[in-house]
Structures are given as C-alpha cells and as structure tokens.
RODREN-554747 format. One record per residue (C-alpha): residue number from 1; residue in one letter; x, y, z. Coordinates in nm, 4 decimals, always signed. Layout:
<pts>
<pt NUM 'A' <X Y Z>>
...
</pts>
This chain:
<pts>
<pt 1 'M' <-0.3161 -5.0388 +4.6663>>
<pt 2 'K' <-0.2202 -4.7057 +4.5264>>
<pt 3 'I' <-0.5606 -4.4756 +4.6625>>
<pt 4 'R' <-0.4959 -4.0981 +4.5718>>
<pt 5 'Y' <-0.7772 -3.9583 +4.8113>>
<pt 6 'A' <-0.5994 -3.6809 +5.1059>>
<pt 7 'L' <-0.6947 -3.8380 +5.4271>>
<pt 8 'P' <-0.7246 -3.5218 +5.6547>>
<pt 9 'A' <-0.7987 -3.6958 +5.9475>>
<pt 10 'L' <-0.5143 -3.9596 +5.9751>>
<pt 11 'A' <-0.3543 -3.6512 +5.9644>>
<pt 12 'A' <-0.4997 -3.4541 +6.2033>>
<pt 13 'V' <-0.4539 -3.7560 +6.4336>>
<pt 14 'A' <-0.0950 -3.8137 +6.3369>>
<pt 15 'A' <-0.0016 -3.4217 +6.3545>>
<pt 16 'L' <-0.1732 -3.4426 +6.7820>>
<pt 17 'T' <+0.0466 -3.7422 +6.8972>>
<pt 18 'L' <+0.3421 -3.7824 +6.7049>>
<pt 19 'A' <+0.5542 -3.5674 +6.8813>>
<pt 20 'G' <+0.8827 -3.5384 +6.7463>>
<pt 21 'C' <+0.7601 -3.6866 +6.3537>>
<pt 22 'T' <+0.7461 -3.5709 +6.0611>>
<pt 23 'N' <+0.3783 -3.6518 +5.8780>>
<pt 24 'T' <+0.3811 -3.6776 +5.5256>>
<pt 25 'T' <+0.2174 -3.4233 +5.2613>>
<pt 26 'D' <-0.1607 -3.5095 +5.1721>>
<pt 27 'E' <-0.2028 -3.5681 +4.8011>>
<pt 28 'P' <-0.4235 -3.3483 +4.6538>>
<pt 29 'K' <-0.8117 -3.4632 +4.6515>>
<pt 30 'K' <-0.9478 -3.5935 +4.3182>>
<pt 31 'D' <-1.2842 -3.4448 +4.1988>>
<pt 32 'S' <-1.5224 -3.7135 +4.3270>>
<pt 33 'T' <-1.8333 -3.8433 +4.0448>>
<pt 34 'D' <-2.1074 -3.6196 +4.0425>>
<pt 35 'S' <-2.4195 -3.8291 +4.0715>>
<pt 36 'S' <-2.6320 -3.5536 +3.8807>>
<pt 37 'K' <-2.3908 -3.5979 +3.5752>>
<pt 38 'V' <-2.4066 -3.9767 +3.5825>>
<pt 39 'T' <-2.7346 -4.1092 +3.2975>>
<pt 40 'V' <-3.0388 -4.2477 +3.4760>>
<pt 41 'D' <-3.0815 -4.5861 +3.3686>>
<pt 42 'E' <-3.4868 -4.6311 +3.3292>>
<pt 43 'A' <-3.4839 -5.0364 +3.3344>>
<pt 44 'A' <-3.3185 -4.9949 +3.7173>>
<pt 45 'V' <-3.5335 -4.7269 +3.8141>>
<pt 46 'A' <-3.8284 -4.9733 +3.7358>>
<pt 47 'L' <-3.7176 -5.2131 +3.9951>>
<pt 48 'L' <-3.7158 -4.9194 +4.2681>>
<pt 49 'P' <-3.9558 -4.9792 +4.5701>>
<pt 50 'A' <-4.1751 -4.6765 +4.5339>>
<pt 51 'K' <-4.1578 -4.5174 +4.8355>>
<pt 52 'I' <-3.7596 -4.4418 +4.7410>>
<pt 53 'K' <-3.8334 -4.3659 +4.3918>>
<pt 54 'D' <-4.1253 -4.0882 +4.5004>>
<pt 55 'S' <-3.9095 -3.9515 +4.7904>>
<pt 56 'G' <-3.6308 -3.8289 +4.5490>>
<pt 57 'E' <-3.3466 -3.9849 +4.7505>>
<pt 58 'L' <-3.1267 -4.2851 +4.8109>>
<pt 59 'T' <-3.1000 -4.2706 +5.1917>>
<pt 60 'I' <-2.7457 -4.4055 +5.2762>>
<pt 61 'G' <-2.5231 -4.5127 +5.5667>>
<pt 62 'T' <-2.1650 -4.4730 +5.6348>>
<pt 63 'D' <-1.9708 -4.4333 +5.8998>>
<pt 64 'A' <-1.7059 -4.2698 +5.7319>>
<pt 65 'E' <-1.3950 -4.3781 +5.9014>>
<pt 66 'Y' <-1.2244 -4.6077 +5.7214>>
<pt 67 'P' <-1.0192 -4.3837 +5.4634>>
<pt 68 'P' <-0.9738 -4.3705 +5.1830>>
<pt 69 'N' <-1.2485 -4.5885 +5.1083>>
<pt 70 'E' <-1.4808 -4.3471 +5.3402>>
<pt 71 'Y' <-1.4113 -4.1021 +5.5814>>
<pt 72 'K' <-1.4874 -3.7018 +5.6050>>
<pt 73 'D' <-1.3566 -3.4400 +5.3930>>
<pt 74 'D' <-1.2355 -3.0750 +5.5318>>
<pt 75 'N' <-1.6412 -3.0216 +5.5632>>
<pt 76 'G' <-1.7494 -3.3275 +5.7809>>
<pt 77 'N' <-1.9210 -3.4881 +5.4682>>
<pt 78 'P' <-1.8414 -3.8482 +5.3029>>
<pt 79 'A' <-1.5769 -3.8778 +5.0797>>
<pt 80 'G' <-1.3326 -4.1550 +4.9358>>
<pt 81 'W' <-1.4137 -4.3888 +4.6253>>
<pt 82 'G' <-1.6455 -4.5692 +4.8401>>
<pt 83 'V' <-1.8790 -4.3026 +4.8777>>
<pt 84 'D' <-1.8220 -4.1652 +4.4765>>
<pt 85 'L' <-1.9388 -4.5339 +4.3976>>
<pt 86 'A' <-2.2382 -4.5314 +4.6289>>
<pt 87 'E' <-2.3517 -4.1883 +4.4337>>
<pt 88 'A' <-2.3246 -4.2875 +4.1041>>
<pt 89 'V' <-2.5292 -4.5934 +4.1807>>
<pt 90 'A' <-2.8046 -4.3380 +4.3477>>
<pt 91 'G' <-2.7390 -4.1125 +4.0253>>
<pt 92 'K' <-2.7948 -4.4380 +3.7968>>
<pt 93 'L' <-3.1374 -4.4541 +4.0270>>
<pt 94 'G' <-3.2551 -4.1253 +3.9278>>
<pt 95 'L' <-3.1697 -3.9925 +4.3435>>
<pt 96 'K' <-3.0017 -3.8194 +4.4746>>
<pt 97 'P' <-2.7373 -3.9588 +4.7531>>
<pt 98 'K' <-2.8545 -3.8625 +5.1483>>
<pt 99 'W' <-2.5802 -3.9696 +5.3760>>
<pt 100 'E' <-2.6108 -4.0258 +5.7298>>
<pt 101 'I' <-2.2930 -4.0681 +5.9434>>
<pt 102 'L' <-2.3200 -4.3629 +6.2173>>
<pt 103 'G' <-2.1322 -4.5744 +6.3732>>
<pt 104 'F' <-2.0272 -4.9238 +6.1930>>
<pt 105 'D' <-2.2293 -5.1329 +6.4195>>
<pt 106 'S' <-2.5788 -4.9185 +6.3603>>
<pt 107 'I' <-2.5898 -4.9255 +5.9677>>
<pt 108 'I' <-2.7360 -5.2949 +5.9270>>
<pt 109 'P' <-2.9323 -5.2290 +6.2068>>
<pt 110 'R' <-3.0867 -4.9511 +6.0401>>
<pt 111 'I' <-3.1226 -5.0732 +5.7315>>
<pt 112 'Q' <-3.3554 -5.3516 +5.9041>>
<pt 113 'E' <-3.5682 -5.1248 +6.0758>>
<pt 114 'G' <-3.5721 -4.9495 +5.7527>>
<pt 115 'A' <-3.4210 -4.6292 +5.8307>>
<pt 116 'L' <-3.1885 -4.6489 +5.5830>>
<pt 117 'N' <-3.2003 -4.7764 +5.1816>>
<pt 118 'M' <-2.7987 -4.8713 +5.1393>>
<pt 119 'G' <-2.4944 -4.8556 +5.3424>>
<pt 120 'S' <-2.1965 -4.8511 +5.2224>>
<pt 121 'S' <-1.9214 -4.8443 +5.4332>>
<pt 122 'S' <-1.6512 -5.1182 +5.3258>>
<pt 123 'F' <-1.8863 -5.4219 +5.4366>>
<pt 124 'T' <-1.7322 -5.7472 +5.3557>>
<pt 125 'D' <-1.9812 -5.9770 +5.2475>>
<pt 126 'N' <-2.0465 -6.2306 +5.4564>>
<pt 127 'V' <-2.2453 -6.5633 +5.5205>>
<pt 128 'E' <-2.3324 -6.4775 +5.8730>>
<pt 129 'R' <-2.4288 -6.0543 +5.7946>>
<pt 130 'Q' <-2.6274 -6.2280 +5.5074>>
<pt 131 'K' <-2.8346 -6.3469 +5.7072>>
<pt 132 'S' <-2.9591 -6.0236 +5.8176>>
<pt 133 'V' <-2.9276 -5.8146 +5.4910>>
<pt 134 'D' <-2.8382 -5.8506 +5.1409>>
<pt 135 'F' <-2.5133 -5.7551 +4.9317>>
<pt 136 'V' <-2.4936 -5.6190 +4.6350>>
<pt 137 'N' <-2.1008 -5.6523 +4.5509>>
<pt 138 'F' <-1.8516 -5.4285 +4.3768>>
<pt 139 'L' <-1.5270 -5.4733 +4.4547>>
<pt 140 'N' <-1.2737 -5.7928 +4.5612>>
<pt 141 'A' <-1.0571 -5.7251 +4.8650>>
<pt 142 'G' <-0.8475 -5.9193 +5.1011>>
<pt 143 'T' <-0.7027 -5.7879 +5.4548>>
<pt 144 'Q' <-0.2997 -5.7041 +5.4888>>
<pt 145 'W' <-0.1107 -5.6587 +5.8181>>
<pt 146 'A' <+0.1332 -5.3499 +5.8313>>
<pt 147 'A' <+0.3437 -5.3163 +6.0966>>
<pt 148 'P' <+0.6772 -5.0592 +6.1519>>
<pt 149 'A' <+0.9174 -5.0277 +5.9281>>
<pt 150 'G' <+1.2148 -5.2393 +6.0728>>
<pt 151 'S' <+0.9854 -5.5047 +6.2181>>
<pt 152 'K' <+0.9776 -5.8339 +6.2190>>
<pt 153 'V' <+0.5936 -5.8763 +6.2584>>
<pt 154 'N' <+0.4369 -6.1924 +6.1471>>
<pt 155 'P' <+0.0621 -6.2238 +6.0896>>
<pt 156 'D' <+0.1059 -6.5916 +6.0816>>
<pt 157 'D' <+0.2596 -6.5930 +6.4197>>
<pt 158 'A' <+0.1374 -6.2737 +6.6245>>
<pt 159 'C' <+0.1176 -6.4459 +6.9424>>
<pt 160 'G' <+0.1377 -6.2094 +7.1957>>
<pt 161 'L' <+0.1031 -5.9283 +7.0356>>
<pt 162 'K' <-0.0853 -5.6373 +7.0466>>
<pt 163 'V' <-0.2586 -5.5932 +6.6884>>
<pt 164 'S' <-0.4981 -5.2831 +6.6627>>
<pt 165 'V' <-0.8531 -5.3292 +6.4594>>
<pt 166 'Q' <-1.1366 -5.1117 +6.3446>>
<pt 167 'S' <-1.4280 -5.1765 +6.5576>>
<pt 168 'G' <-1.6995 -5.4310 +6.4171>>
<pt 169 'T' <-1.4555 -5.5134 +6.1099>>
<pt 170 'V' <-1.3990 -5.8725 +6.0166>>
<pt 171 'Q' <-1.0459 -5.8881 +6.1123>>
<pt 172 'H' <-1.1790 -5.7516 +6.4828>>
<pt 173 'L' <-1.4642 -6.0297 +6.5284>>
<pt 174 'D' <-1.3521 -6.3274 +6.3159>>
<pt 175 'E' <-0.9693 -6.3496 +6.2202>>
<pt 176 'L' <-0.8049 -6.1560 +6.4946>>
<pt 177 'P' <-0.9870 -6.4208 +6.7711>>
<pt 178 'A' <-0.9439 -6.7250 +6.5288>>
<pt 179 'K' <-0.5846 -6.6539 +6.5348>>
<pt 180 'S' <-0.5695 -6.5945 +6.8686>>
<pt 181 'K' <-0.7092 -6.8917 +6.9724>>
<pt 182 'A' <-0.4870 -7.0876 +6.7801>>
<pt 183 'C' <-0.2010 -6.9592 +6.9900>>
<pt 184 'T' <-0.3888 -7.0452 +7.3353>>
<pt 185 'D' <-0.4762 -7.3805 +7.1829>>
<pt 186 'A' <-0.0763 -7.4045 +7.1527>>
<pt 187 'G' <+0.0381 -7.3386 +7.4732>>
<pt 188 'K' <+0.1216 -6.9823 +7.3391>>
<pt 189 'K' <+0.0447 -6.6176 +7.4843>>
<pt 190 'A' <-0.3281 -6.4455 +7.3039>>
<pt 191 'I' <-0.3040 -6.2000 +7.0713>>
<pt 192 'E' <-0.3909 -5.8837 +7.2840>>
<pt 193 'I' <-0.6865 -5.7127 +7.0092>>
<pt 194 'L' <-0.6953 -5.3666 +7.0488>>
<pt 195 'P' <-1.0734 -5.2238 +6.9063>>
<pt 196 'F' <-1.1033 -4.8688 +6.7790>>
<pt 197 'D' <-1.4038 -4.7063 +6.6447>>
<pt 198 'G' <-1.1538 -4.5710 +6.3948>>
<pt 199 'Q' <-0.9159 -4.6045 +6.0930>>
<pt 200 'P' <-0.6964 -4.3831 +6.1834>>
<pt 201 'E' <-0.7096 -4.4101 +6.5835>>
<pt 202 'V' <-0.5951 -4.8234 +6.4851>>
<pt 203 'T' <-0.2917 -4.6689 +6.2263>>
<pt 204 'N' <-0.1874 -4.4412 +6.5168>>
<pt 205 'A' <-0.1800 -4.7275 +6.7309>>
<pt 206 'V' <+0.1226 -4.8835 +6.5509>>
<pt 207 'V' <+0.3405 -4.5262 +6.4873>>
<pt 208 'N' <+0.2663 -4.4405 +6.8525>>
<pt 209 'G' <+0.3885 -4.7775 +6.9922>>
<pt 210 'S' <+0.0882 -4.8960 +7.1227>>
<pt 211 'A' <+0.0597 -5.2005 +6.9344>>
<pt 212 'D' <+0.2659 -5.3639 +6.7803>>
<pt 213 'A' <+0.0962 -5.4236 +6.3915>>
<pt 214 'F' <-0.2933 -5.3478 +6.2566>>
<pt 215 'S' <-0.5192 -5.5135 +6.0665>>
<pt 216 'A' <-0.7151 -5.4222 +5.7525>>
<pt 217 'D' <-0.8899 -5.4077 +5.4337>>
<pt 218 'L' <-0.6277 -5.4068 +5.1542>>
<pt 219 'P' <-0.6857 -5.0415 +5.0037>>
<pt 220 'V' <-0.7144 -4.9487 +5.3415>>
<pt 221 'T' <-0.3260 -5.0359 +5.4584>>
<pt 222 'G' <-0.1478 -4.9485 +5.1196>>
<pt 223 'D' <-0.3200 -4.6163 +5.1402>>
<pt 224 'A' <-0.2009 -4.5310 +5.5295>>
<pt 225 'V' <+0.1371 -4.7319 +5.4111>>
<pt 226 'K' <+0.2009 -4.4794 +5.1608>>
<pt 227 'Q' <+0.0796 -4.1623 +5.3652>>
<pt 228 'L' <+0.2773 -4.2179 +5.6252>>
<pt 229 'D' <+0.5930 -4.2746 +5.3983>>
<pt 230 'G' <+0.8226 -4.4849 +5.5610>>
<pt 231 'K' <+0.6888 -4.5128 +5.9163>>
<pt 232 'L' <+0.5102 -4.8328 +5.7928>>
<pt 233 'V' <+0.5603 -5.1608 +5.5931>>
<pt 234 'T' <+0.2606 -5.4109 +5.4926>>
<pt 235 'V' <+0.3757 -5.7459 +5.6328>>
<pt 236 'G' <+0.2795 -6.0934 +5.5199>>
<pt 237 'E' <+0.0771 -6.1043 +5.2116>>
<pt 238 'V' <-0.2783 -6.0961 +5.1224>>
<pt 239 'F' <-0.5693 -6.3190 +5.2580>>
<pt 240 'D' <-0.8944 -6.3933 +5.3130>>
<pt 241 'A' <-1.0015 -6.2221 +4.9799>>
<pt 242 'A' <-1.3842 -6.1392 +4.9825>>
<pt 243 'P' <-1.6164 -5.9328 +4.8135>>
<pt 244 'Y' <-1.7130 -5.5721 +4.9009>>
<pt 245 'G' <-2.0505 -5.5511 +4.8741>>
<pt 246 'F' <-2.3469 -5.2289 +4.9500>>
<pt 247 'A' <-2.5787 -5.3330 +5.2038>>
<pt 248 'T' <-2.9508 -5.3232 +5.1232>>
<pt 249 'E' <-3.2850 -5.5023 +5.3125>>
<pt 250 'K' <-3.3238 -5.8578 +5.2842>>
<pt 251 'G' <-3.4789 -5.9909 +4.9957>>
<pt 252 'S' <-3.5974 -5.6572 +4.8615>>
<pt 253 'D' <-3.6537 -5.4445 +4.5208>>
<pt 254 'T' <-3.3927 -5.1886 +4.6654>>
<pt 255 'T' <-3.1315 -5.4846 +4.5951>>
<pt 256 'K' <-3.2619 -5.5631 +4.2934>>
<pt 257 'A' <-3.2595 -5.1991 +4.1735>>
<pt 258 'V' <-2.9097 -5.1142 +4.3278>>
<pt 259 'Q' <-2.7907 -5.4250 +4.1504>>
<pt 260 'A' <-2.9309 -5.3061 +3.8540>>
<pt 261 'A' <-2.8133 -4.9732 +3.8923>>
<pt 262 'L' <-2.3916 -5.1009 +3.9440>>
<pt 263 'Q' <-2.4205 -5.3178 +3.6659>>
<pt 264 'S' <-2.4987 -5.0190 +3.4349>>
<pt 265 'L' <-2.1977 -4.8515 +3.5914>>
<pt 266 'M' <-2.0208 -5.1405 +3.4901>>
<pt 267 'D' <-2.1104 -5.1682 +3.1551>>
<pt 268 'D' <-2.1019 -4.7774 +3.0513>>
<pt 269 'G' <-1.7267 -4.7403 +3.2008>>
<pt 270 'T' <-1.8099 -4.5612 +3.5124>>
<pt 271 'Y' <-1.7303 -4.8065 +3.7856>>
<pt 272 'L' <-1.4026 -4.9102 +3.5865>>
<pt 273 'Q' <-1.2785 -4.5605 +3.6235>>
<pt 274 'I' <-1.3693 -4.4680 +3.9919>>
<pt 275 'L' <-1.1675 -4.7578 +4.0575>>
<pt 276 'T' <-0.8896 -4.7058 +3.8214>>
<pt 277 'D' <-0.8927 -4.2880 +3.9590>>
<pt 278 'A' <-0.8453 -4.4904 +4.3487>>
<pt 279 'G' <-0.5414 -4.7055 +4.1912>>
<pt 280 'I' <-0.8003 -5.0525 +4.3166>>
<pt 281 'E' <-0.8719 -5.1729 +3.9594>>
<pt 282 'S' <-0.6970 -5.5057 +3.9937>>
<pt 283 'G' <-1.0343 -5.5185 +4.2485>>
<pt 284 'A' <-1.2618 -5.4877 +3.9750>>
<pt 285 'L' <-1.5644 -5.6961 +3.8944>>
<pt 286 'T' <-1.6928 -5.7791 +3.5790>>
<pt 287 'K' <-2.1120 -5.8507 +3.7267>>
<pt 288 'A' <-2.2961 -5.6987 +3.9875>>
<pt 289 'T' <-2.3687 -6.0070 +4.1846>>
<pt 290 'I' <-2.5018 -6.0511 +4.5447>>
<pt 291 'N' <-2.4471 -6.2173 +4.8162>>
<pt 292 'A' <-2.1147 -6.3764 +4.6810>>
<pt 293 'G' <-1.9398 -6.4097 +5.0025>>
<pt 294 'K' <-1.9083 -6.7794 +5.0751>>
<pt 295 'N' <-1.7345 -6.7172 +5.4338>>
</pts>
C-alpha cells in the first residue's frame, strides 16, 4: 500500500545510523483532516456519556511510533492517517481531540482505568484484547514482511533468522512465537525475535543488518519499503488479515457513540477520503462494526 505521509522519525534514525547510505527524500505531508470542519452528528452525540460530553474533549491515547498510521510530526504532535480518522470521529461527536502519547502496552490499561476515552494506535482487534476493551472497527489489515533487497527470506520458512518487530503487537505476541515454536517442534533453530519500542527502530534493524527481516501491518511495511527506496522489499504474501479498531471501554456508551460517529463518517464520504488520501482505500469497510476480530 502506498502511504504518502512524511516520516521524520524514520528519516532521523536512518540519517544517524546508516553510515554510507543515502536516505530517500520525504514526500510532502498531506493536510490533516480538521475535526472542527467535520459536521457534528447529533445522534452520535446523544450516545455519549454525560461526563465526556460535558468535558468537551475526547481523550485519545496513541504510541505515535507506527508510521505512517500514527507518528510524531516535527513538533512532536501525533500525525498520520490514523490520527486524522480519530480526530474526525471526535469532530462528529462535537468534541476536541485531546491526545496522550503513551507506550503501546499502557493504552488499554489506561482505558480500563477510565483515564482515556479511546485508543487509536493501530490496534488489531482480536479475541484476547476483546476481554479487556471493545473495538470499533475501521480497516481490514494484514501482516506483511520486509527484508533487504536481494535476500531470500521466506516468512513461511524463517527458522534461525533474526526478525525485528514492534513490542506488544500481534506479530510480536502471536505470529512470531507460533512460527518459532513450529521451527523447534520440527527440530530446527528457533526464530530470534527482536522487539523494539517503535517501528522506525524495527525497520532500521533490518537496514543496518541487525535483523534479517521485520514483520508489521501491511500499511506500515508498504510505507517503509517506499520511504527507503530500494533498500527493502516486501517478501511473501499478506496473511492473517484482521480488522483495526479504536479501543474503548468494554460495554460502554462510549463504544456506541464512537461506532455511530464512525458510521456517520462512512456515510458522508469523509472516512473514504481519509483512506484514499493515504492510499489504503482497499482496506475500507462499509459498516462500522464492533469486535469483528475472530482470532
């Protein structure tokens, strides 16, 4: 998938650590969606808990380390198409988005504590996470590997390889452990899993030779390959398709309000425009579902 956001974090990491390598030029940033210009949906507003409605703000948590979905702009503020969509949801609810940048693993606990109204951090909706929060689904995504150009990495036969991954993702917690176990069960070497806090570090590990490949969500992998202009290539096919979702308090009116707001964005064309601008319209949904992840 072709995502057209500039990636200052990735560019900075590459510039500092890839001696002798030429970095690609960042493309111009797209104008983000202005949530104040989104038409308020009064039916969605009516579903909000009074505490959130009265505050005038939707407090949203993100780790901002998963470009191009969510990352930090030059001023350290959240940016990316996932941020644009979350802010459009806030606009539909007549609320001002209030962002908190947190570690990925701390977002769901903060929602459970009531400190956050919503999590927007490329969460894959799965059954295990549904035990803790609800997910309002907004994209069909899948996993895609990347490796250095010219390598012969095969995601289906990665025994003995070093694979980098963002900590706390489904690739880190589910995919790679399962593949590594299959290796050892077959008498082969385990996969050495290399977790990092942010996707720029994950990508850089492959470029500088610390890892043989990385595994990430399709939009993220596709953008890294594009930004690094020939240093990396996608390997294997897209697999384990699953929905992304905004995380909200389990069984709450907030879930219903966010679902209604997202559906309103789908109905008026704003949702598809955001995805189209990012080049990921192929993953668009027609209905804002709740907890559609089945794995």
